[in-house]
N, C-alpha and C positions, 0 to 999 in steps of 0.2 A: 750257683755255688757261693759259699760264704767266704769271708776273708780269712786268710790263714797266716799265722806267724811263721816266717821262714827262718830257720836257724842259720847262722853264718856258714859259709862254704868251707868245706874241708880242703886239704891241700890237693887231693886228687880232683875234686871239682874245680879248683882254681886252674889246675893244669888243663883240664878239659875245656874250661871256659876260654883260656888263652888260645888253645888249638882251634876252637870253634870260631874265634874272633878272626883268625886268618883265613877261614874258609868262606864260602858263599852262603852258608846257612844263616838264618836270622840270629841276631846277637842276644838271645835270651833263652832261658831254660824254663820249661813248664814243669810244675810239680802238681800232682794229682792227689786228692784226698781219698782216703779209703771210704767206701760206701757205708752207710750206717747199718748196723746189725739188723737182721730180719727178726721181726717180732710176730709170732703166730705161726701157723702151719705154712708149708711151702705153697706157693701159688696164690696166696691170699694177701692182699695189700691192706694197709691200715684203714684206708678209705672204705674198702669192702666191709671191713668189720663194723665201722661206724654206721654204714648204710644198713647192714644187717640188724644192728641194734636198734636203729631208727624204725625199721620195718616191724620188728618185734614189739616195740613200744606202741606203734600206731595199731597193731593188731590187737594188743591188749585194751587200748582205749576204745577201739571199735566194738569189741566184745562187751565192755562195760556199758557203752552207749546203747547197744542193741538190747541188753537186759533192762535198762531204764526205760527204753522205748516200749518194750513189752508190758512193763508195769503200768506205764501211762495209758497204753491202749486198753488194758483191762479196766482201769479206773474210768476211762471215758465210756466204755461199754456199760459198766455198772451204773454210771450217772444217767446215760441215755435210757436204760431200762427203768430207773427210778423216775425219770421225767415222764416217760410214757405211762407208768402206773398212776402218776399224779394227774395227767391229762385224762385218763380213763375215769378216775374217781371224780374229777371235776364235771365230766360229761354226765356221769351217772347222777350226781348231785343236781345238775341243771334239769335233767329230764324228770327226776322225782319231784323237784320243786315246781316245775311247770305243771305237772299233773295235779299236784295239790292245789296250786293257784286256780287252775281250771275248775276243779271240783268246787273250790270256795266261791268263785265267781258265779258258777251255775246255781249254787245254793242260795246266794243272795239275790239272784235274778239279774245280775249285770255281767253277762258273758262278753259284752263288747269292751270291757275294761282291758282285756288281754290284747286286743287288736292295736297295732301301732297307729298313732294319729296320722291322718292324711294331710298333706300340705294344702 
């Protein structure tokens, strides 16, 4: 509870105070504050509303991240496919070049040129 400014006692309260002073009851009077007004539908606290808003915000962020992740996965798959195409083209180039070199070596009579040197 917070601090409360207490107005001065009325005459009735003074009389009550004096009568309580002669009894065995404690020598003080407690005043209670009114509870704060309820904001929102009944049964829902302000913290619940904040948590609900946080959850909704996190769900939106999650949906955005999933969409970005899908786009990145598509980009990666396209790049993998392009890489495989380049590898296939390179192998085709190597095979055709090797065949041409073999024919050339056979034509000049030096077929041993294509053999790797032995140590």
